[in-house]
PDB file of N, CA, C and O in Angstrom:
ATOM      1  N   UNK A   1       0.841  -1.171   0.000  1.00  0.00           N
ATOM      2  CA  UNK A   1       0.000   0.000   0.000  1.00  0.00           C
ATOM      3  C   UNK A   1       0.892   1.243   0.000  1.00  0.00           C
ATOM      4  O   UNK A   1       1.861   1.313   0.756  1.00  0.00           O
ATOM      5  N   UNK A   2       0.577   2.185  -0.818  1.00  0.00           N
ATOM      6  CA  UNK A   2       1.366   3.408  -0.916  1.00  0.00           C
ATOM      7  C   UNK A   2       0.894   4.475   0.050  1.00  0.00           C
ATOM      8  O   UNK A   2      -0.192   4.382   0.622  1.00  0.00           O
ATOM      9  N   UNK A   3       1.707   5.469   0.220  1.00  0.00           N
ATOM     10  CA  UNK A   3       1.355   6.615   1.059  1.00  0.00           C
ATOM     11  C   UNK A   3       0.995   7.794   0.181  1.00  0.00           C
ATOM     12  O   UNK A   3       1.504   7.936  -0.931  1.00  0.00           O
ATOM     13  N   UNK A   4       0.124   8.627   0.685  1.00  0.00           N
ATOM     14  CA  UNK A   4      -0.233   9.851  -0.006  1.00  0.00           C
ATOM     15  C   UNK A   4      -0.005  10.991   0.971  1.00  0.00           C
ATOM     16  O   UNK A   4      -0.792  11.186   1.897  1.00  0.00           O
ATOM     17  N   UNK A   5       1.058  11.737   0.771  1.00  0.00           N
ATOM     18  CA  UNK A   5       1.410  12.829   1.674  1.00  0.00           C
ATOM     19  C   UNK A   5       0.528  14.029   1.348  1.00  0.00           C
ATOM     20  O   UNK A   5       0.599  14.573   0.246  1.00  0.00           O
ATOM     21  N   UNK A   6      -0.293  14.439   2.294  1.00  0.00           N
ATOM     22  CA  UNK A   6      -1.229  15.534   2.052  1.00  0.00           C
ATOM     23  C   UNK A   6      -0.816  16.815   2.758  1.00  0.00           C
ATOM     24  O   UNK A   6      -1.529  17.816   2.692  1.00  0.00           O
ATOM     25  N   UNK A   7       0.315  16.793   3.425  1.00  0.00           N
ATOM     26  CA  UNK A   7       0.804  17.966   4.142  1.00  0.00           C
ATOM     27  C   UNK A   7       1.908  18.597   3.304  1.00  0.00           C
ATOM     28  O   UNK A   7       2.941  17.972   3.066  1.00  0.00           O
ATOM     29  N   UNK A   8       1.697  19.829   2.855  1.00  0.00           N
ATOM     30  CA  UNK A   8       2.651  20.453   1.934  1.00  0.00           C
ATOM     31  C   UNK A   8       4.011  20.687   2.577  1.00  0.00           C
ATOM     32  O   UNK A   8       5.034  20.595   1.899  1.00  0.00           O
ATOM     33  N   UNK A   9       4.041  20.989   3.879  1.00  0.00           N
ATOM     34  CA  UNK A   9       5.328  21.195   4.559  1.00  0.00           C
ATOM     35  C   UNK A   9       6.111  19.881   4.628  1.00  0.00           C
ATOM     36  O   UNK A   9       7.329  19.867   4.450  1.00  0.00           O
ATOM     37  N   UNK A  10       5.406  18.788   4.887  1.00  0.00           N
ATOM     38  CA  UNK A  10       6.062  17.480   4.934  1.00  0.00           C
ATOM     39  C   UNK A  10       6.594  17.103   3.557  1.00  0.00           C
ATOM     40  O   UNK A  10       7.716  16.614   3.431  1.00  0.00           O
ATOM     41  N   UNK A  11       5.797  17.327   2.543  1.00  0.00           N
ATOM     42  CA  UNK A  11       6.228  17.017   1.177  1.00  0.00           C
ATOM     43  C   UNK A  11       7.453  17.843   0.792  1.00  0.00           C
ATOM     44  O   UNK A  11       8.385  17.329   0.174  1.00  0.00           O
ATOM     45  N   UNK A  12       7.448  19.116   1.156  1.00  0.00           N
ATOM     46  CA  UNK A  12       8.590  19.982   0.842  1.00  0.00           C
ATOM     47  C   UNK A  12       9.847  19.494   1.569  1.00  0.00           C
ATOM     48  O   UNK A  12      10.939  19.499   1.002  1.00  0.00           O
ATOM     49  N   UNK A  13       9.686  19.077   2.816  1.00  0.00           N
ATOM     50  CA  UNK A  13      10.833  18.584   3.585  1.00  0.00           C
ATOM     51  C   UNK A  13      11.391  17.299   2.958  1.00  0.00           C
ATOM     52  O   UNK A  13      12.606  17.116   2.878  1.00  0.00           O
ATOM     53  N   UNK A  14      10.504  16.426   2.522  1.00  0.00           N
ATOM     54  CA  UNK A  14      10.943  15.180   1.871  1.00  0.00           C
ATOM     55  C   UNK A  14      11.681  15.500   0.583  1.00  0.00           C
ATOM     56  O   UNK A  14      12.729  14.918   0.305  1.00  0.00           O
ATOM     57  N   UNK A  15      11.150  16.405  -0.189  1.00  0.00           N
ATOM     58  CA  UNK A  15      11.803  16.777  -1.452  1.00  0.00           C
ATOM     59  C   UNK A  15      13.172  17.415  -1.193  1.00  0.00           C
ATOM     60  O   UNK A  15      14.133  17.128  -1.906  1.00  0.00           O
ATOM     61  N   UNK A  16      13.261  18.275  -0.182  1.00  0.00           N
ATOM     62  CA  UNK A  16      14.546  18.896   0.142  1.00  0.00           C
ATOM     63  C   UNK A  16      15.560  17.846   0.593  1.00  0.00           C
ATOM     64  O   UNK A  16      16.712  17.862   0.160  1.00  0.00           O
ATOM     65  N   UNK A  17      15.125  16.935   1.465  1.00  0.00           N
ATOM     66  CA  UNK A  17      16.014  15.869   1.925  1.00  0.00           C
ATOM     67  C   UNK A  17      16.473  15.011   0.756  1.00  0.00           C
ATOM     68  O   UNK A  17      17.649  14.663   0.655  1.00  0.00           O
ATOM     69  N   UNK A  18      15.548  14.674  -0.116  1.00  0.00           N
ATOM     70  CA  UNK A  18      15.865  13.867  -1.290  1.00  0.00           C
ATOM     71  C   UNK A  18      16.916  14.554  -2.155  1.00  0.00           C
ATOM     72  O   UNK A  18      17.867  13.917  -2.608  1.00  0.00           O
ATOM     73  N   UNK A  19      16.744  15.837  -2.381  1.00  0.00           N
ATOM     74  CA  UNK A  19      17.691  16.599  -3.198  1.00  0.00           C
ATOM     75  C   UNK A  19      19.062  16.670  -2.526  1.00  0.00           C
ATOM     76  O   UNK A  19      20.087  16.427  -3.164  1.00  0.00           O
ATOM     77  N   UNK A  20      19.072  17.007  -1.227  1.00  0.00           N
ATOM     78  CA  UNK A  20      20.342  17.126  -0.505  1.00  0.00           C
ATOM     79  C   UNK A  20      21.104  15.807  -0.443  1.00  0.00           C
ATOM     80  O   UNK A  20      22.333  15.788  -0.505  1.00  0.00           O
ATOM     81  N   UNK A  21      20.367  14.704  -0.321  1.00  0.00           N
ATOM     82  CA  UNK A  21      21.004  13.394  -0.212  1.00  0.00           C
ATOM     83  C   UNK A  21      21.272  12.760  -1.575  1.00  0.00           C
ATOM     84  O   UNK A  21      21.984  11.760  -1.667  1.00  0.00           O
ATOM     85  N   UNK A  22      20.706  13.336  -2.624  1.00  0.00           N
ATOM     86  CA  UNK A  22      20.886  12.765  -3.956  1.00  0.00           C
ATOM     87  C   UNK A  22      20.172  11.430  -4.103  1.00  0.00           C
ATOM     88  O   UNK A  22      20.643  10.533  -4.802  1.00  0.00           O
ATOM     89  N   UNK A  23      19.031  11.311  -3.437  1.00  0.00           N
ATOM     90  CA  UNK A  23      18.273  10.054  -3.451  1.00  0.00           C
ATOM     91  C   UNK A  23      16.894  10.290  -4.052  1.00  0.00           C
ATOM     92  O   UNK A  23      16.402  11.418  -4.094  1.00  0.00           O
ATOM     93  N   UNK A  24      16.286   9.215  -4.510  1.00  0.00           N
ATOM     94  CA  UNK A  24      14.901   9.306  -4.955  1.00  0.00           C
ATOM     95  C   UNK A  24      14.025   9.508  -3.732  1.00  0.00           C
ATOM     96  O   UNK A  24      14.438   9.190  -2.617  1.00  0.00           O
ATOM     97  N   UNK A  25      12.826  10.028  -3.922  1.00  0.00           N
ATOM     98  CA  UNK A  25      11.933  10.332  -2.802  1.00  0.00           C
ATOM     99  C   UNK A  25      11.700   9.121  -1.901  1.00  0.00           C
ATOM    100  O   UNK A  25      11.796   9.228  -0.679  1.00  0.00           O
ATOM    101  N   UNK A  26      11.397   7.986  -2.491  1.00  0.00           N
ATOM    102  CA  UNK A  26      11.109   6.789  -1.699  1.00  0.00           C
ATOM    103  C   UNK A  26      12.314   6.369  -0.870  1.00  0.00           C
ATOM    104  O   UNK A  26      12.170   5.988   0.292  1.00  0.00           O
ATOM    105  N   UNK A  27      13.497   6.439  -1.463  1.00  0.00           N
ATOM    106  CA  UNK A  27      14.720   6.062  -0.750  1.00  0.00           C
ATOM    107  C   UNK A  27      14.985   7.038   0.387  1.00  0.00           C
ATOM    108  O   UNK A  27      15.370   6.621   1.479  1.00  0.00           O
ATOM    109  N   UNK A  28      14.784   8.326   0.147  1.00  0.00           N
ATOM    110  CA  UNK A  28      15.001   9.331   1.184  1.00  0.00           C
ATOM    111  C   UNK A  28      14.059   9.107   2.366  1.00  0.00           C
ATOM    112  O   UNK A  28      14.482   9.186   3.520  1.00  0.00           O
ATOM    113  N   UNK A  29      12.801   8.832   2.087  1.00  0.00           N
ATOM    114  CA  UNK A  29      11.829   8.576   3.156  1.00  0.00           C
ATOM    115  C   UNK A  29      12.197   7.295   3.899  1.00  0.00           C
ATOM    116  O   UNK A  29      12.196   7.263   5.129  1.00  0.00           O
ATOM    117  N   UNK A  30      12.507   6.250   3.157  1.00  0.00           N
ATOM    118  CA  UNK A  30      12.875   4.971   3.777  1.00  0.00           C
ATOM    119  C   UNK A  30      14.074   5.141   4.713  1.00  0.00           C
ATOM    120  O   UNK A  30      14.044   4.690   5.858  1.00  0.00           O
ATOM    121  N   UNK A  31      15.120   5.790   4.222  1.00  0.00           N
ATOM    122  CA  UNK A  31      16.331   5.961   5.032  1.00  0.00           C
ATOM    123  C   UNK A  31      16.071   6.817   6.266  1.00  0.00           C
ATOM    124  O   UNK A  31      16.572   6.514   7.349  1.00  0.00           O
ATOM    125  N   UNK A  32      15.301   7.870   6.112  1.00  0.00           N
ATOM    126  CA  UNK A  32      14.998   8.743   7.252  1.00  0.00           C
ATOM    127  C   UNK A  32      14.198   7.991   8.316  1.00  0.00           C
ATOM    128  O   UNK A  32      14.479   8.108   9.509  1.00  0.00           O
ATOM    129  N   UNK A  33      13.216   7.231   7.885  1.00  0.00           N
ATOM    130  CA  UNK A  33      12.399   6.474   8.838  1.00  0.00           C
ATOM    131  C   UNK A  33      13.223   5.371   9.494  1.00  0.00           C
ATOM    132  O   UNK A  33      13.096   5.136  10.696  1.00  0.00           O
ATOM    133  N   UNK A  34      14.068   4.690   8.716  1.00  0.00           N
ATOM    134  CA  UNK A  34      14.909   3.628   9.268  1.00  0.00           C
ATOM    135  C   UNK A  34      15.869   4.184  10.319  1.00  0.00           C
ATOM    136  O   UNK A  34      16.065   3.565  11.366  1.00  0.00           O
ATOM    137  N   UNK A  35      16.473   5.349  10.048  1.00  0.00           N
ATOM    138  CA  UNK A  35      17.384   5.971  11.015  1.00  0.00           C
ATOM    139  C   UNK A  35      16.650   6.371  12.288  1.00  0.00           C
ATOM    140  O   UNK A  35      17.150   6.142  13.389  1.00  0.00           O
ATOM    141  N   UNK A  36      15.476   6.962  12.147  1.00  0.00           N
ATOM    142  CA  UNK A  36      14.690   7.374  13.306  1.00  0.00           C
ATOM    143  C   UNK A  36      14.256   6.158  14.121  1.00  0.00           C
ATOM    144  O   UNK A  36      14.340   6.173  15.349  1.00  0.00           O
ATOM    145  N   UNK A  37      13.801   5.122  13.459  1.00  0.00           N
ATOM    146  CA  UNK A  37      13.371   3.900  14.126  1.00  0.00           C
ATOM    147  C   UNK A  37      14.521   3.285  14.912  1.00  0.00           C
ATOM    148  O   UNK A  37      14.331   2.816  16.034  1.00  0.00           O
ATOM    149  N   UNK A  38      15.704   3.286  14.329  1.00  0.00           N
ATOM    150  CA  UNK A  38      16.884   2.753  15.005  1.00  0.00           C
ATOM    151  C   UNK A  38      17.193   3.560  16.267  1.00  0.00           C
ATOM    152  O   UNK A  38      17.475   2.985  17.318  1.00  0.00           O
ATOM    153  N   UNK A  39      17.141   4.889  16.165  1.00  0.00           N
ATOM    154  CA  UNK A  39      17.402   5.737  17.341  1.00  0.00           C
ATOM    155  C   UNK A  39      16.382   5.495  18.438  1.00  0.00           C
ATOM    156  O   UNK A  39      16.739   5.433  19.615  1.00  0.00           O
ATOM    157  N   UNK A  40      15.119   5.359  18.068  1.00  0.00           N
ATOM    158  CA  UNK A  40      14.061   5.137  19.053  1.00  0.00           C
ATOM    159  C   UNK A  40      14.259   3.790  19.741  1.00  0.00           C
ATOM    160  O   UNK A  40      14.138   3.689  20.962  1.00  0.00           O
ATOM    161  N   UNK A  41      14.561   2.764  18.966  1.00  0.00           N
ATOM    162  CA  UNK A  41      14.761   1.435  19.547  1.00  0.00           C
ATOM    163  C   UNK A  41      15.961   1.409  20.478  1.00  0.00           C
ATOM    164  O   UNK A  41      15.908   0.772  21.531  1.00  0.00           O
ATOM    165  N   UNK A  42      17.045   2.092  20.111  1.00  0.00           N
ATOM    166  CA  UNK A  42      18.233   2.131  20.968  1.00  0.00           C
ATOM    167  C   UNK A  42      17.973   2.912  22.242  1.00  0.00           C
ATOM    168  O   UNK A  42      18.631   2.673  23.254  1.00  0.00           O
ATOM    169  N   UNK A  43      17.024   3.843  22.214  1.00  0.00           N
ATOM    170  CA  UNK A  43      16.751   4.683  23.362  1.00  0.00           C
ATOM    171  C   UNK A  43      15.837   4.047  24.400  1.00  0.00           C
ATOM    172  O   UNK A  43      15.709   4.570  25.507  1.00  0.00           O
ATOM    173  N   UNK A  44      15.205   2.936  24.069  1.00  0.00           N
ATOM    174  CA  UNK A  44      14.292   2.292  25.016  1.00  0.00           C
ATOM    175  C   UNK A  44      15.052   1.796  26.241  1.00  0.00           C
ATOM    176  O   UNK A  44      16.171   1.293  26.133  1.00  0.00           O
ATOM    177  N   UNK A  45      14.443   1.943  27.373  1.00  0.00           N
ATOM    178  CA  UNK A  45      15.035   1.450  28.598  1.00  0.00           C
ATOM    179  C   UNK A  45      16.017   2.414  29.237  1.00  0.00           C
ATOM    180  O   UNK A  45      16.522   2.147  30.328  1.00  0.00           O
ATOM    181  N   UNK A  46      16.293   3.513  28.588  1.00  0.00           N
ATOM    182  CA  UNK A  46      17.201   4.499  29.162  1.00  0.00           C
ATOM    183  C   UNK A  46      16.420   5.436  30.066  1.00  0.00           C
ATOM    184  O   UNK A  46      15.210   5.611  29.919  1.00  0.00           O
ATOM    185  N   UNK A  47      17.138   6.031  31.001  1.00  0.00           N
ATOM    186  CA  UNK A  47      16.524   7.006  31.893  1.00  0.00           C
ATOM    187  C   UNK A  47      16.108   8.239  31.094  1.00  0.00           C
ATOM    188  O   UNK A  47      16.775   8.613  30.129  1.00  0.00           O
ATOM    189  N   UNK A  48      15.012   8.864  31.496  1.00  0.00           N
ATOM    190  CA  UNK A  48      14.680  10.165  30.896  1.00  0.00           C
ATOM    191  C   UNK A  48      15.801  11.158  31.222  1.00  0.00           C
ATOM    192  O   UNK A  48      16.455  11.035  32.257  1.00  0.00           O
ATOM    193  N   UNK A  49      16.021  12.123  30.357  1.00  0.00           N
ATOM    194  CA  UNK A  49      17.129  13.053  30.493  1.00  0.00           C
ATOM    195  C   UNK A  49      17.175  13.756  31.851  1.00  0.00           C
ATOM    196  O   UNK A  49      18.253  13.818  32.442  1.00  0.00           O
ATOM    197  N   UNK A  50      16.075  14.284  32.377  1.00  0.00           N
ATOM    198  CA  UNK A  50      16.176  14.955  33.682  1.00  0.00           C
ATOM    199  C   UNK A  50      16.675  14.016  34.792  1.00  0.00           C
ATOM    200  O   UNK A  50      17.472  14.424  35.638  1.00  0.00           O
ATOM    201  N   UNK A  51      16.210  12.770  34.787  1.00  0.00           N
ATOM    202  CA  UNK A  51      16.670  11.810  35.790  1.00  0.00           C
ATOM    203  C   UNK A  51      18.152  11.487  35.599  1.00  0.00           C
ATOM    204  O   UNK A  51      18.903  11.368  36.566  1.00  0.00           O
ATOM    205  N   UNK A  52      18.552  11.350  34.353  1.00  0.00           N
ATOM    206  CA  UNK A  52      19.956  11.053  34.045  1.00  0.00           C
ATOM    207  C   UNK A  52      20.865  12.190  34.527  1.00  0.00           C
ATOM    208  O   UNK A  52      21.917  11.946  35.118  1.00  0.00           O
ATOM    209  N   UNK A  53      20.449  13.424  34.269  1.00  0.00           N
ATOM    210  CA  UNK A  53      21.245  14.576  34.691  1.00  0.00           C
ATOM    211  C   UNK A  53      21.305  14.676  36.218  1.00  0.00           C
ATOM    212  O   UNK A  53      22.335  15.048  36.779  1.00  0.00           O
ATOM    213  N   UNK A  54      20.199  14.343  36.886  1.00  0.00           N
ATOM    214  CA  UNK A  54      20.197  14.357  38.354  1.00  0.00           C
ATOM    215  C   UNK A  54      21.169  13.306  38.888  1.00  0.00           C
ATOM    216  O   UNK A  54      21.892  13.555  39.852  1.00  0.00           O
ATOM    217  N   UNK A  55      21.182  12.137  38.258  1.00  0.00           N
ATOM    218  CA  UNK A  55      22.115  11.079  38.656  1.00  0.00           C
ATOM    219  C   UNK A  55      23.552  11.537  38.469  1.00  0.00           C
ATOM    220  O   UNK A  55      24.398  11.309  39.334  1.00  0.00           O
ATOM    221  N   UNK A  56      23.828  12.177  37.348  1.00  0.00           N
ATOM    222  CA  UNK A  56      25.183  12.674  37.107  1.00  0.00           C
ATOM    223  C   UNK A  56      25.583  13.713  38.150  1.00  0.00           C
ATOM    224  O   UNK A  56      26.719  13.722  38.624  1.00  0.00           O
ATOM    225  N   UNK A  57      24.649  14.583  38.500  1.00  0.00           N
ATOM    226  CA  UNK A  57      24.927  15.596  39.516  1.00  0.00           C
ATOM    227  C   UNK A  57      25.255  14.965  40.857  1.00  0.00           C
ATOM    228  O   UNK A  57      26.178  15.405  41.543  1.00  0.00           O
ATOM    229  N   UNK A  58      24.508  13.941  41.234  1.00  0.00           N
ATOM    230  CA  UNK A  58      24.770  13.237  42.495  1.00  0.00           C
ATOM    231  C   UNK A  58      26.131  12.566  42.472  1.00  0.00           C
ATOM    232  O   UNK A  58      26.872  12.618  43.454  1.00  0.00           O
ATOM    233  N   UNK A  59      26.459  11.942  41.364  1.00  0.00           N
ATOM    234  CA  UNK A  59      27.762  11.292  41.241  1.00  0.00           C
ATOM    235  C   UNK A  59      28.890  12.312  41.306  1.00  0.00           C
ATOM    236  O   UNK A  59      29.918  12.071  41.939  1.00  0.00           O
ATOM    237  N   UNK A  60      28.698  13.441  40.656  1.00  0.00           N
ATOM    238  CA  UNK A  60      29.723  14.487  40.668  1.00  0.00           C
ATOM    239  C   UNK A  60      29.930  15.016  42.081  1.00  0.00           C
ATOM    240  O   UNK A  60      31.065  15.244  42.499  1.00  0.00           O
ATOM    241  N   UNK A  61      28.848  15.211  42.813  1.00  0.00           N
ATOM    242  CA  UNK A  61      28.948  15.685  44.190  1.00  0.00           C
ATOM    243  C   UNK A  61      29.665  14.666  45.063  1.00  0.00           C
ATOM    244  O   UNK A  61      30.486  15.031  45.904  1.00  0.00           O
ATOM    245  N   UNK A  62      29.358  13.394  44.864  1.00  0.00           N
ATOM    246  CA  UNK A  62      30.013  12.340  45.644  1.00  0.00           C
ATOM    247  C   UNK A  62      31.507  12.290  45.337  1.00  0.00           C
ATOM    248  O   UNK A  62      32.321  12.131  46.247  1.00  0.00           O
ATOM    249  N   UNK A  63      31.868  12.420  44.088  1.00  0.00           N
ATOM    250  CA  UNK A  63      33.282  12.413  43.707  1.00  0.00           C
ATOM    251  C   UNK A  63      34.011  13.626  44.289  1.00  0.00           C
ATOM    252  O   UNK A  63      35.142  13.508  44.762  1.00  0.00           O
ATOM    253  N   UNK A  64      33.371  14.771  44.253  1.00  0.00           N
ATOM    254  CA  UNK A  64      33.988  15.980  44.804  1.00  0.00           C
ATOM    255  C   UNK A  64      34.190  15.825  46.306  1.00  0.00           C
ATOM    256  O   UNK A  64      35.229  16.218  46.836  1.00  0.00           O
ATOM    257  N   UNK A  65      33.210  15.260  46.993  1.00  0.00           N
ATOM    258  CA  UNK A  65      33.312  15.032  48.432  1.00  0.00           C
ATOM    259  C   UNK A  65      34.441  14.054  48.741  1.00  0.00           C
ATOM    260  O   UNK A  65      35.219  14.267  49.672  1.00  0.00           O
ATOM    261  N   UNK A  66      34.524  12.993  47.964  1.00  0.00           N
ATOM    262  CA  UNK A  66      35.591  12.001  48.153  1.00  0.00           C
ATOM    263  C   UNK A  66      36.954  12.622  47.898  1.00  0.00           C
ATOM    264  O   UNK A  66      37.920  12.319  48.599  1.00  0.00           O
ATOM    265  N   UNK A  67      37.033  13.480  46.909  1.00  0.00           N
ATOM    266  CA  UNK A  67      38.304  14.137  46.584  1.00  0.00           C
ATOM    267  C   UNK A  67      38.741  15.039  47.725  1.00  0.00           C
ATOM    268  O   UNK A  67      39.923  15.084  48.067  1.00  0.00           O
ATOM    269  N   UNK A  68      37.786  15.764  48.320  1.00  0.00           N
ATOM    270  CA  UNK A  68      38.108  16.637  49.451  1.00  0.00           C
ATOM    271  C   UNK A  68      38.611  15.824  50.640  1.00  0.00           C
ATOM    272  O   UNK A  68      39.556  16.227  51.318  1.00  0.00           O
ATOM    273  N   UNK A  69      37.983  14.688  50.888  1.00  0.00           N
ATOM    274  CA  UNK A  69      38.397  13.824  51.995  1.00  0.00           C
ATOM    275  C   UNK A  69      39.813  13.289  51.783  1.00  0.00           C
ATOM    276  O   UNK A  69      40.601  13.212  52.726  1.00  0.00           O
ATOM    277  N   UNK A  70      40.129  12.922  50.551  1.00  0.00           N
ATOM    278  CA  UNK A  70      41.442  12.408  50.211  1.00  0.00           C
ATOM    279  C   UNK A  70      42.501  13.490  50.404  1.00  0.00           C
ATOM    280  O   UNK A  70      43.602  13.200  50.871  1.00  0.00           O
ATOM    281  N   UNK A  71      42.181  14.720  50.053  1.00  0.00           N
ATOM    282  CA  UNK A  71      43.136  15.835  50.196  1.00  0.00           C
ATOM    283  C   UNK A  71      43.405  16.155  51.661  1.00  0.00           C
ATOM    284  O   UNK A  71      44.475  16.669  51.988  1.00  0.00           O
ATOM    285  N   UNK A  72      42.460  15.862  52.547  1.00  0.00           N
ATOM    286  CA  UNK A  72      42.607  16.174  53.960  1.00  0.00           C
ATOM    287  C   UNK A  72      43.469  15.155  54.701  1.00  0.00           C
ATOM    288  O   UNK A  72      43.929  15.431  55.809  1.00  0.00           O
ATOM    289  N   UNK A  73      43.693  13.990  54.111  1.00  0.00           N
ATOM    290  CA  UNK A  73      44.505  12.965  54.765  1.00  0.00           C
ATOM    291  C   UNK A  73      45.962  13.409  54.890  1.00  0.00           C
ATOM    292  O   UNK A  73      46.493  14.076  54.001  1.00  0.00           O
ATOM    293  N   UNK A  74      46.622  13.026  56.029  1.00  0.00           N
ATOM    294  CA  UNK A  74      48.027  13.435  56.229  1.00  0.00           C
ATOM    295  C   UNK A  74      48.975  12.757  55.271  1.00  0.00           C
ATOM    296  O   UNK A  74      50.181  13.001  55.320  1.00  0.00           O
TER     297      UNK A  74
END
């Protein structure tokens, strides 16, 4: 079954991508969707960004505290 793109902005973006990549329209759409699908699949199971950044902040604070303790030793 084929697709019928009815959104002019989407069609223009596909045509621009196709031109920039030197690919036919179908190939450009296929490659773009395949790349996006791969990124989404690889991202499953990961922490949301705010939680990840909070974890990094906690780790950084712990490392800084440990470093200060090490510097205080005789």
